[in-house]
C-alpha positions, 0 to 999 in steps of 0.5 A: 203304505197308502199316500196322498199327494198334490203337486204343481199342475203341468198345464197351468204351472200353478199348485193344484191342492186337490189331493190324488192317491197312488204312487204311479200317479205321483211318479208320473207327475214328478216326471212331467214336472222334472221335464218342465224344470220346476215343480212342487209336490206334497206327499202324506200318508193316511194321517194328516201329518207328517207331510213331505214336500219337494220344491225344485227349480232346474237341478236344485231342490229343497225338502220340507217336513211338516209334523204338525200345523205349525211345525216345519223343518228343512232337510240339511244337504249331505254336502252343501251346494256350491251356492244358494239356490231357488226352489219352488214353494207352492207357486213361488220361487224362494231362495235357500241357503246352500246348507239346504240345497239338494241335488234333485235326484237326491231329493226325489230319493227322499220322497221315494223313501218316504213313500215306501216307509213313512218314516222321514227320519231315515232321510237325514238331518232335519232342521226345525224352522223357527 
């Protein structure tokens, strides 16, 4: 599957909306951001939607799904975290309830699966935001 992605710049620490392509570049950028301890990325296939986002601070991560311009969902945690946590959304830390806080490794697995299949429904239960 062809993918497009954009992510936090490791040099500025700000979200860089310019889209790039290729899985190798996405993995490299994620590794850079993980080493810095925080980041945000957006991934999509050739179509405008769906778009999967991953935001994290430390080991706490949150995954969003956009299925249309105004349709957003959060991936529910398989097991809720012990406490609420902050995760980066674009450039800002946002606090999320424990029900949506994933371990960073689990969140990255969701992104990898989406990149391979293009199917976000395989990841778990999505809760639509109102």
